ZAMARGU-4260 file (C-alpha; in steps of 0.2 Angstrom, whole numbers, plus 5000, padded with zeros to 4 digits):
<rodrens>
0) 4939/4793/4965 | 4942/4804/4980 | 4949/4822/4984 | 4958/4824/5001 | 4949/4842/5005
5) 4957/4849/5021 | 4970/4835/5024 | 4989/4838/5022 | 4997/4827/5008 | 4991/4816/4994
10) 4980/4824/4979 | 4966/4817/4967 | 4967/4799/4966 | 4959/4786/4954 | 4954/4768/4960
15) 4950/4754/4946 | 4946/4739/4953 | 4954/4725/4942 | 4946/4711/4950 | 4930/4717/4942
20) 4936/4716/4924 | 4936/4697/4919 | 4946/4703/4903 | 4959/4710/4912 | 4961/4697/4923
25) 4961/4684/4911 | 4976/4694/4902 | 4986/4696/4917 | 4987/4677/4922 | 4998/4675/4905
30) 5012/4684/4913 | 5022/4683/4929 | 5019/4692/4946 | 5033/4704/4943 | 5028/4709/4927
35) 5010/4710/4931 | 5013/4722/4944 | 5024/4733/4933 | 5010/4732/4919 | 4995/4736/4930
40) 5006/4753/4935 | 5012/4759/4920 | 4994/4758/4914 | 4986/4767/4928 | 5001/4780/4926
45) 4996/4782/4907 | 4978/4783/4911 | 4980/4796/4926 | 4991/4807/4913 | 4976/4814/4907
50) 4970/4819/4922 | 4986/4829/4927 | 4985/4836/4909 | 4968/4843/4912 | 4974/4850/4930
55) 4990/4858/4922 | 4977/4867/4909 | 4965/4872/4923 | 4979/4877/4935 | 4982/4896/4938
60) 4999/4901/4929 | 5008/4915/4936 | 5026/4910/4940 | 5026/4892/4933 | 5030/4883/4949
65) 5013/4876/4951 | 5010/4869/4934 | 5027/4860/4933 | 5023/4853/4950 | 5008/4844/4946
70) 5012/4826/4942 | 5006/4808/4942 | 5013/4798/4957 | 5008/4778/4959 | 5008/4773/4978
75) 5011/4755/4983 | 4999/4741/4979 | 4988/4737/4994 | 4982/4720/4987 | 4986/4711/4971
80) 4973/4717/4960 | 4970/4736/4966 | 4982/4750/4963 | 4982/4768/4969 | 4988/4782/4955
85) 4986/4800/4961 | 4989/4817/4952 | 5000/4827/4965 | 5005/4844/4967 | 5024/4841/4971
90) 5031/4825/4979 | 5023/4828/4997 | 5007/4834/4990 | 4994/4847/4998 | 4999/4858/5010
95) 5016/4852/5008 | 5033/4858/5001 | 5038/4872/4991 | 5020/4873/4981 | 5011/4871/4998
100) 5000/4887/4990 | 4992/4874/4978 | 4979/4870/4991 | 4974/4887/4993 | 4970/4890/4976
105) 4962/4873/4976 | 4950/4876/4992 | 4952/4894/4995 | 4956/4902/5011 | 4946/4917/5022
110) 4956/4929/5012 | 4952/4923/4994 | 4942/4913/4982 | 4945/4895/4977 | 4952/4891/4959
115) 4950/4872/4959 | 4959/4862/4946 | 4961/4845/4954 | 4943/4843/4955 | 4936/4850/4938
120) 4951/4839/4930 | 4945/4823/4940 | 4926/4826/4935 | 4931/4829/4916 | 4942/4814/4914
125) 4937/4802/4926 | 4930/4790/4914 | 4942/4792/4901 | 4956/4789/4914 | 4950/4772/4918
130) 4946/4768/4899 | 4964/4772/4894 | 4971/4764/4908 | 4962/4746/4905 | 4967/4749/4887
135) 4985/4752/4891 | 4986/4737/4903 | 4979/4725/4890 | 4991/4732/4877 | 5006/4731/4891
140) 5002/4713/4893 | 5002/4709/4875 | 5017/4718/4873 | 5025/4707/4888 | 5019/4690/4880
145) 5027/4695/4863 | 5043/4700/4873 | 5043/4684/4880 | 5040/4674/4866 | 5054/4685/4855
150) 5066/4680/4870 | 5065/4662/4867 | 5072/4664/4850 | 5092/4665/4845 | 5090/4683/4842
155) 5081/4686/4858 | 5094/4676/4867 | 5107/4687/4859 | 5097/4702/4865 | 5095/4696/4882
160) 5115/4693/4884 | 5117/4711/4876 | 5104/4717/4889 | 5113/4707/4904 | 5130/4717/4899
165) 5124/4732/4896 | 5114/4731/4913 | 5132/4725/4922 | 5140/4740/4914 | 5126/4752/4920
170) 5129/4744/4936 | 5147/4746/4937 | 5143/4765/4931 | 5130/4768/4944 | 5143/4761/4957
175) 5156/4772/4950 | 5146/4786/4951 | 5141/4782/4969 | 5159/4781/4973 | 5162/4798/4965
180) 5146/4805/4975 | 5153/4798/4991 | 5169/4806/4988 | 5163/4823/4983 | 5151/4821/4999
185) 5167/4818/5009 | 5175/4834/5003 | 5159/4843/5004 | 5159/4838/5022 | 5177/4842/5024
190) 5175/4859/5015 | 5161/4862/5026 | 5170/4859/5042 | 5185/4867/5036 | 5173/4883/5033
195) 5165/4881/5049 | 5181/4882/5058 | 5187/4895/5049 | 5169/4905/5052 | 5171/4900/5072
200) 5189/4907/5072 | 5185/4923/5062 | 5169/4925/5073 | 5181/4923/5089 | 5193/4937/5081
205) 5177/4948/5076 | 5172/4947/5096 | 5189/4950/5101 | 5191/4965/5091 | 5175/4972/5095
210) 5176/4969/5114 | 5193/4979/5112 | 5187/4991/5101 | 5173/4993/5114 | 5184/4994/5128
215) 5194/5008/5118 | 5180/5018/5115 | 5176/5017/5133 | 5193/5022/5139 | 5192/5038/5124
220) 5174/5043/5132 | 5182/5043/5150 | 5197/5052/5145 | 5186/5064/5134 | 5175/5067/5149
225) 5190/5070/5160 | 5197/5082/5148 | 5181/5091/5146 | 5178/5094/5163 | 5197/5099/5166
230) 5195/5112/5152 | 5178/5118/5160 | 5187/5121/5177 | 5201/5129/5169 | 5191/5142/5158
235) 5180/5145/5175 | 5195/5149/5184 | 5202/5160/5168 | 5187/5168/5168 | 5187/5172/5186
240) 5204/5180/5184 | 5200/5190/5170 | 5185/5198/5180 | 5196/5201/5193 | 5210/5209/5183
245) 5196/5218/5174 | 5189/5226/5189 | 5208/5230/5196 | 5212/5239/5181 | 5194/5248/5179
250) 5197/5255/5196 | 5215/5260/5192 | 5211/5268/5176 | 5194/5277/5185 | 5207/5282/5199
255) 5219/5288/5187 | 5207/5297/5176 | 5200/5306/5194 | 5219/5312/5196 | 5221/5317/5179
260) 5206/5327/5179 | 5209/5335/5197 | 5227/5340/5190 | 5220/5347/5173 | 5207/5358/5183
265) 5221/5365/5194 | 5232/5366/5181 | 5218/5378/5172 | 5214/5388/5186 | 5232/5391/5190
270) 5235/5397/5171 | 5219/5408/5171 | 5226/5416/5188 | 5241/5419/5180 | 5234/5425/5162
275) 5223/5437/5174 | 5238/5443/5184 | 5249/5446/5168 | 5235/5455/5160 | 5233/5467/5176
280) 5253/5469/5176 | 5251/5474/5158 | 5239/5485/5159 | 5247/5494/5174 | 5263/5494/5165
285) 5256/5503/5149 | 5247/5516/5161 | 5265/5519/5167 | 5273/5521/5152 | 5259/5532/5146
290) 5261/5544/5159 | 5281/5543/5158 | 5279/5549/5141 | 5264/5562/5141 | 5268/5569/5158
295) 5258/5586/5155 | 5243/5580/5145 | 5227/5579/5157 | 5214/5570/5156 | 5197/5576/5149
300) 5181/5575/5160 | 5166/5567/5152
</rodrens>
């Protein structure tokens, strides 16, 4: 068993050397090479399922994505008697894919402590996984021998024919599915191209409208600035004219008020003089009238 500690990809792997087990080797000689590889692969996967189950039990669960990503994967054989089965986090392994953070949970980082689940599962289920894999391989060989013997019978021949027909029908169905997928891909690509062209056209239109808007805004700003300058100049001119008119009107009002006050003073002086003259004439007339009315009357001396 080996755990890739700081390497991207991979996972916990179990290596069982089948060449060392004479019982399994002798049993595998009873079947062909193709079935031999399939039986070994399936038996190793059965044994490794125990490690994956233990890893799922030990894995931290928050959203459930890491729990679902822990799966068993069988690598290609390096020789006739050696196969490698791995428990991976996702299809790509550690530090890769959507569940790349599984490596952070396994080994930890400088910001968090490690919460290992692959290593402890390997340590706990290694021997049991190897034993179950060997048993599964032996059982698979027996099943294949029984199936080969059953194929030679009449019922087995009928079943093989039925299997051939079903395989042919499944192939036809698969081909039809492939055709449907290809047509769907073509339609998707066509729709994508149409969407891209539509988006490019809409983008060009939006760019043109934006440029037109910007130019219009610039012209509006320039016109506003010119109008504001003109309004300010007109205001300044009107303010100056108003000040000049105010000064002239205030001067005229002051001159007219001064002339009016002078005339009023002269008229009041003339009225006072006339009043004094009339008062004197009245007193003189009264005296004359008294003398005329009382000529013999003399004044008393004081």
